TORDO-402136 format. One record per residue (C-alpha): residue number from 1; x, y, z. Coordinates in pm, 1 decimal. Layout:
+------+----------+----------+----------+
! resi !       xx !       yy !       zz !
+------+----------+----------+----------+
!  NUM !        X !        Y !        Z !
...
+------+----------+----------+----------+
end
This chain:
+------+----------+----------+----------+
! resi !       xx !       yy !       zz !
+------+----------+----------+----------+
!    1 !  14463.3 !  -1102.8 !    908.1 !
!    2 !  14403.0 !  -1010.4 !    546.4 !
!    3 !  14527.6 !  -1356.5 !    428.8 !
!    4 !  14282.0 !  -1535.5 !    678.0 !
!    5 !  13979.7 !  -1299.7 !    545.5 !
!    6 !  14069.9 !  -1380.5 !    199.5 !
!    7 !  14098.7 !  -1756.1 !    257.5 !
!    8 !  13745.5 !  -1745.6 !    448.5 !
!    9 !  13599.3 !  -1538.3 !    126.7 !
!   10 !  13743.7 !  -1800.7 !    -92.3 !
!   11 !  13619.7 !  -2087.4 !    108.1 !
!   12 !  13260.2 !  -1930.7 !    134.7 !
!   13 !  13266.5 !  -1874.9 !   -234.6 !
!   14 !  13355.6 !  -2243.6 !   -298.5 !
!   15 !  13078.5 !  -2369.8 !    -62.2 !
!   16 !  12834.9 !  -2141.5 !   -236.1 !
!   17 !  12927.8 !  -2281.3 !   -558.8 !
!   18 !  12858.8 !  -2638.4 !   -436.9 !
!   19 !  12514.6 !  -2520.1 !   -306.1 !
!   20 !  12408.4 !  -2357.5 !   -636.8 !
!   21 !  12544.0 !  -2671.7 !   -841.7 !
!   22 !  12314.8 !  -2901.2 !   -601.0 !
!   23 !  12009.7 !  -2660.2 !   -659.4 !
!   24 !  12059.7 !  -2652.7 !  -1035.1 !
!   25 !  12111.4 !  -3023.4 !  -1095.6 !
!   26 !  12088.8 !  -3220.9 !   -771.3 !
!   27 !  12384.9 !  -3483.7 !   -716.3 !
!   28 !  12408.4 !  -3598.5 !  -1066.3 !
!   29 !  12696.2 !  -3354.0 !  -1156.8 !
!   30 !  12886.2 !  -3421.3 !   -829.0 !
!   31 !  13185.2 !  -3640.2 !   -802.3 !
!   32 !  13173.7 !  -3885.1 !   -503.8 !
!   33 !  13438.0 !  -3649.5 !   -339.3 !
!   34 !  13235.5 !  -3344.7 !   -392.4 !
!   35 !  12913.6 !  -3513.9 !   -222.4 !
!   36 !  13149.4 !  -3582.8 !     84.6 !
!   37 !  13273.5 !  -3251.3 !    104.1 !
!   38 !  12933.8 !  -3102.6 !     54.4 !
!   39 !  12802.4 !  -3287.8 !    348.2 !
!   40 !  13110.2 !  -3192.1 !    563.8 !
!   41 !  13032.0 !  -2827.1 !    482.1 !
!   42 !  12694.0 !  -2854.6 !    619.8 !
!   43 !  12839.5 !  -2943.4 !    961.4 !
!   44 !  13154.4 !  -2748.1 !    957.2 !
!   45 !  13118.0 !  -2365.3 !    909.6 !
!   46 !  13400.4 !  -2150.9 !    761.2 !
!   47 !  13655.5 !  -2428.1 !    719.4 !
!   48 !  13791.2 !  -2588.2 !    409.7 !
!   49 !  13696.6 !  -2973.3 !    408.0 !
!   50 !  13821.1 !  -3086.6 !     75.2 !
!   51 !  14136.7 !  -3255.8 !    220.6 !
!   52 !  13904.8 !  -3455.6 !    472.9 !
!   53 !  13661.2 !  -3541.7 !    187.0 !
!   54 !  13965.2 !  -3695.1 !     -6.3 !
!   55 !  14089.9 !  -3870.6 !    276.8 !
!   56 !  13765.0 !  -4023.6 !    379.8 !
!   57 !  13711.5 !  -4146.9 !     17.0 !
!   58 !  14057.3 !  -4288.4 !      4.5 !
!   59 !  14031.9 !  -4469.8 !    315.9 !
!   60 !  13683.7 !  -4613.8 !    273.3 !
!   61 !  13679.7 !  -4661.3 !   -104.1 !
!   62 !  13349.3 !  -4549.4 !   -194.6 !
!   63 !  13070.5 !  -4286.0 !   -126.0 !
!   64 !  12863.1 !  -4559.6 !     43.1 !
!   65 !  13160.7 !  -4692.8 !    209.9 !
!   66 !  13220.5 !  -4328.4 !    388.4 !
!   67 !  12835.7 !  -4297.5 !    470.5 !
!   68 !  12835.9 !  -4657.7 !    636.4 !
!   69 !  13177.9 !  -4623.1 !    808.0 !
!   70 !  13140.3 !  -4653.4 !   1189.6 !
!   71 !  13154.9 !  -4297.1 !   1343.7 !
!   72 !  13474.3 !  -4386.1 !   1549.6 !
!   73 !  13624.2 !  -4455.8 !   1239.8 !
!   74 !  13541.2 !  -4135.8 !   1048.2 !
!   75 !  13663.3 !  -3920.6 !   1344.8 !
!   76 !  14006.1 !  -4097.4 !   1315.1 !
!   77 !  14028.6 !  -3847.9 !   1009.3 !
!   78 !  14166.0 !  -3514.6 !   1136.6 !
!   79 !  13916.0 !  -3250.8 !   1080.9 !
!   80 !  13604.8 !  -3472.0 !   1087.5 !
!   81 !  13450.8 !  -3439.1 !   1437.4 !
!   82 !  13173.1 !  -3635.0 !   1598.0 !
!   83 !  12894.5 !  -3397.0 !   1443.6 !
!   84 !  13008.7 !  -3450.5 !   1084.4 !
!   85 !  13045.3 !  -3836.5 !   1137.1 !
!   86 !  12691.9 !  -3846.7 !   1302.7 !
!   87 !  12553.1 !  -3635.0 !    999.4 !
!   88 !  12686.0 !  -3861.3 !    747.1 !
!   89 !  12586.4 !  -4167.6 !    933.6 !
!   90 !  12236.0 !  -4024.0 !    966.0 !
!   91 !  12221.9 !  -3958.0 !    578.0 !
!   92 !  12307.1 !  -4317.2 !    528.5 !
!   93 !  12012.9 !  -4445.1 !    766.3 !
!   94 !  11777.4 !  -4189.0 !    615.9 !
!   95 !  11862.7 !  -4339.0 !    247.5 !
!   96 !  11813.2 !  -4681.4 !    375.7 !
!   97 !  11487.5 !  -4604.4 !    548.7 !
!   98 !  11358.6 !  -4425.1 !    224.1 !
!   99 !  11439.5 !  -4746.2 !      4.6 !
!  100 !  11255.5 !  -4963.5 !    260.7 !
!  101 !  10951.1 !  -4740.9 !    287.5 !
!  102 !  10933.0 !  -4702.0 !   -109.0 !
!  103 !  10941.7 !  -5087.2 !   -134.6 !
!  104 !  10704.6 !  -5172.2 !    132.3 !
!  105 !  10367.0 !  -5307.0 !     28.0 !
!  106 !  10437.4 !  -5215.0 !   -335.2 !
!  107 !  10518.5 !  -5419.4 !   -632.0 !
!  108 !  10861.6 !  -5296.3 !   -632.2 !
!  109 !  11065.6 !  -5611.3 !   -680.3 !
!  110 !  10995.6 !  -5686.7 !  -1057.4 !
!  111 !  11357.8 !  -5740.8 !  -1157.9 !
!  112 !  11697.1 !  -5835.0 !  -1012.6 !
!  113 !  11826.6 !  -5492.8 !  -1089.5 !
!  114 !  11533.7 !  -5340.3 !   -851.8 !
!  115 !  11662.0 !  -5589.1 !   -577.0 !
!  116 !  12033.0 !  -5496.6 !   -645.1 !
!  117 !  11943.9 !  -5095.6 !   -640.5 !
!  118 !  11744.7 !  -5151.6 !   -314.4 !
!  119 !  12015.9 !  -5340.0 !   -120.7 !
!  120 !  12354.0 !  -5249.6 !   -264.3 !
!  121 !  12435.0 !  -4957.3 !    -47.3 !
!  122 !  12372.7 !  -5182.7 !    264.1 !
!  123 !  12590.7 !  -5501.0 !    130.2 !
!  124 !  12855.9 !  -5403.8 !    -96.6 !
!  125 !  13103.2 !  -5261.4 !    135.4 !
!  126 !  13075.8 !  -5517.8 !    416.1 !
!  127 !  13390.7 !  -5707.4 !    533.8 !
!  128 !  13214.0 !  -6060.1 !    584.2 !
!  129 !  12916.3 !  -6233.1 !    402.1 !
!  130 !  12566.3 !  -6146.6 !    517.9 !
!  131 !  12260.0 !  -6361.3 !    385.3 !
!  132 !  11970.0 !  -6172.1 !    339.4 !
!  133 !  11595.7 !  -6296.0 !    258.9 !
!  134 !  11327.2 !  -6085.5 !    123.1 !
!  135 !  10994.0 !  -6204.5 !    221.6 !
!  136 !  10713.6 !  -6119.6 !    -49.1 !
!  137 !  10364.2 !  -6143.2 !   -114.2 !
!  138 !  10190.8 !  -6281.1 !   -426.2 !
!  139 !  10214.4 !  -5950.6 !   -584.2 !
!  140 !  10586.6 !  -5896.4 !   -512.8 !
!  141 !  10531.1 !  -5661.9 !   -230.5 !
!  142 !  10771.3 !  -5656.7 !     49.8 !
!  143 !  10667.5 !  -5794.8 !    372.7 !
!  144 !  11020.4 !  -5770.0 !    535.5 !
!  145 !  11371.7 !  -5814.1 !    445.2 !
!  146 !  11599.3 !  -5977.0 !    714.4 !
!  147 !  11965.9 !  -6057.4 !    783.5 !
!  148 !  11913.3 !  -6441.5 !    866.5 !
!  149 !  12292.5 !  -6564.3 !    845.5 !
!  150 !  12653.7 !  -6408.7 !    868.9 !
!  151 !  12957.1 !  -6591.6 !    772.7 !
!  152 !  13321.3 !  -6557.5 !    735.6 !
!  153 !  13497.5 !  -6368.6 !    421.5 !
!  154 !  13434.5 !  -6681.3 !    219.8 !
!  155 !  13115.4 !  -6856.8 !    313.7 !
!  156 !  12802.2 !  -6833.4 !    476.6 !
!  157 !  12633.8 !  -7137.2 !    679.5 !
!  158 !  12253.5 !  -7115.7 !    548.7 !
!  159 !  12007.7 !  -7347.1 !    676.3 !
!  160 !  11699.5 !  -7417.2 !    449.3 !
!  161 !  11513.8 !  -7504.8 !    724.2 !
!  162 !  11515.1 !  -7206.0 !    925.5 !
!  163 !  11478.6 !  -6996.4 !    608.6 !
!  164 !  11136.5 !  -7179.9 !    523.5 !
!  165 !  11024.2 !  -7166.6 !    888.3 !
!  166 !  11069.0 !  -6802.3 !    897.0 !
!  167 !  10868.9 !  -6765.2 !    548.3 !
!  168 !  10577.2 !  -6972.7 !    685.8 !
!  169 !  10581.0 !  -6715.5 !    992.8 !
!  170 !  10573.3 !  -6436.3 !    750.5 !
!  171 !  10314.1 !  -6591.0 !    529.7 !
!  172 !  10531.5 !  -6525.7 !    247.0 !
!  173 !  10437.3 !  -6616.7 !   -107.6 !
!  174 !  10771.8 !  -6556.8 !   -270.9 !
!  175 !  11136.4 !  -6522.1 !   -161.4 !
!  176 !  11444.8 !  -6331.5 !   -294.7 !
!  177 !  11763.0 !  -6439.3 !   -148.5 !
!  178 !  12039.0 !  -6184.0 !   -150.4 !
!  179 !  12438.4 !  -6212.4 !    -19.6 !
!  180 !  12733.1 !  -6024.3 !    -67.0 !
!  181 !  13087.0 !  -6128.1 !   -157.0 !
!  182 !  13332.9 !  -5891.9 !     -7.4 !
!  183 !  13612.3 !  -5983.7 !   -267.1 !
!  184 !  13409.1 !  -5776.1 !   -489.3 !
!  185 !  13354.7 !  -6050.0 !   -741.8 !
!  186 !  12970.7 !  -6163.6 !   -764.0 !
!  187 !  13058.5 !  -6487.4 !   -942.4 !
!  188 !  12875.1 !  -6757.0 !   -726.9 !
!  189 !  13065.2 !  -7044.2 !   -566.2 !
!  190 !  13001.8 !  -7399.1 !   -609.2 !
!  191 !  12865.2 !  -7366.1 !   -251.7 !
!  192 !  12644.1 !  -7065.5 !   -358.1 !
!  193 !  12489.0 !  -7276.1 !   -636.9 !
!  194 !  12417.5 !  -7588.7 !   -403.0 !
!  195 !  12258.1 !  -7372.3 !   -129.7 !
!  196 !  12029.9 !  -7211.9 !   -413.0 !
!  197 !  11920.1 !  -7530.4 !   -537.5 !
!  198 !  11850.7 !  -7664.3 !   -178.1 !
!  199 !  11645.2 !  -7346.3 !    -97.2 !
!  200 !  11459.3 !  -7353.9 !   -409.5 !
!  201 !  11355.9 !  -7716.6 !   -364.9 !
!  202 !  11268.2 !  -7646.4 !      6.8 !
!  203 !  11046.5 !  -7375.4 !   -104.5 !
!  204 !  10891.0 !  -7576.7 !   -398.6 !
!  205 !  10780.1 !  -7856.7 !   -130.3 !
!  206 !  10588.9 !  -7584.2 !     72.1 !
!  207 !  10447.4 !  -7397.9 !   -229.6 !
!  208 !  10650.0 !  -7086.8 !   -193.7 !
!  209 !  10801.6 !  -6938.3 !   -500.3 !
!  210 !  11178.5 !  -6863.5 !   -538.5 !
!  211 !  11210.3 !  -6559.9 !   -761.7 !
!  212 !  11604.1 !  -6505.9 !   -738.8 !
!  213 !  11920.3 !  -6524.3 !   -550.6 !
!  214 !  12145.4 !  -6235.8 !   -623.4 !
!  215 !  12499.2 !  -6214.5 !   -529.8 !
!  216 !  12629.7 !  -5834.4 !   -481.9 !
!  217 !  12994.8 !  -5761.6 !   -516.2 !
!  218 !  13115.6 !  -5419.7 !   -557.0 !
!  219 !  12915.1 !  -5235.8 !   -804.8 !
!  220 !  12783.7 !  -5531.5 !   -969.4 !
!  221 !  12586.8 !  -5845.9 !   -931.2 !
!  222 !  12491.6 !  -6180.9 !  -1046.1 !
!  223 !  12153.2 !  -6301.2 !  -1058.4 !
!  224 !  12032.7 !  -6677.3 !  -1072.1 !
!  225 !  11725.1 !  -6599.1 !  -1227.1 !
!  226 !  11864.2 !  -6399.9 !  -1492.5 !
!  227 !  12094.2 !  -6674.5 !  -1580.9 !
!  228 !  11790.5 !  -6907.1 !  -1578.7 !
!  229 !  11915.8 !  -7126.2 !  -1281.5 !
!  230 !  11605.2 !  -7059.9 !  -1066.2 !
!  231 !  11387.2 !  -7216.5 !  -1353.9 !
!  232 !  11634.9 !  -7487.8 !  -1392.0 !
!  233 !  11643.4 !  -7584.5 !  -1026.8 !
!  234 !  11236.1 !  -7575.7 !  -1009.0 !
!  235 !  11220.7 !  -7796.8 !  -1314.2 !
!  236 !  11478.4 !  -8058.2 !  -1165.7 !
!  237 !  11256.2 !  -8089.9 !   -860.9 !
!  238 !  10948.4 !  -8124.2 !  -1042.0 !
!  239 !  11106.8 !  -8411.3 !  -1262.7 !
!  240 !  11233.9 !  -8593.3 !   -942.7 !
!  241 !  10891.7 !  -8568.2 !   -788.9 !
!  242 !  10737.1 !  -8705.2 !  -1087.8 !
!  243 !  10973.5 !  -8977.6 !  -1103.4 !
!  244 !  10909.6 !  -9071.5 !   -735.8 !
!  245 !  11257.0 !  -8968.2 !   -621.4 !
!  246 !  11315.0 !  -8788.5 !   -318.1 !
!  247 !  11438.0 !  -8431.9 !   -373.9 !
+------+----------+----------+----------+
end
């Protein structure tokens, strides 16, 4: 009995240290494992949850991978019950809602980094490609973001006509395209380059500006705009139109 009481006091002391660490500096000083452990302590009174935090991180790879994991997968880890899993999933959904609310109707998307920060939690750990479109006003305020296409691990079927029809419905003045590479390598494929050119030309025809196409892979990304490719595709379209050639 004494050993059990000593263990409980030691565990409670560790929890208190985590709470104090958070109060003093937020999550900046926490490792990913400590963040998960801290979240688990909130739903698991008087129990050491460090092993569960370590196993969850090992199984799902990243903090965002743990938070976005399906509840049924989280509860496969011994010691993580439905309440814990629901709480962590809730944190993930609240974070996404916060970012969406922060971006709505504000000139938030002023750079490729801002777009990456907004979407990487939602896209980087997916097991198949998802093609997302951000519909923006003339001031780069977010009207909506939508998943328009989903594909296999290697490619997505993207139809410019459907994208432009949706842009007109939204009365969007500008677009940003974003998709993920489940492999973790954000380098665009030849197909990525072709579809970016097609989308840029289709938007140009309708007087809609394409700001960027961002490929998210793991903890990094590739920006077509930063590499000068959006300007190049736009210039090529204008040159073909001046020459009387069909785009």
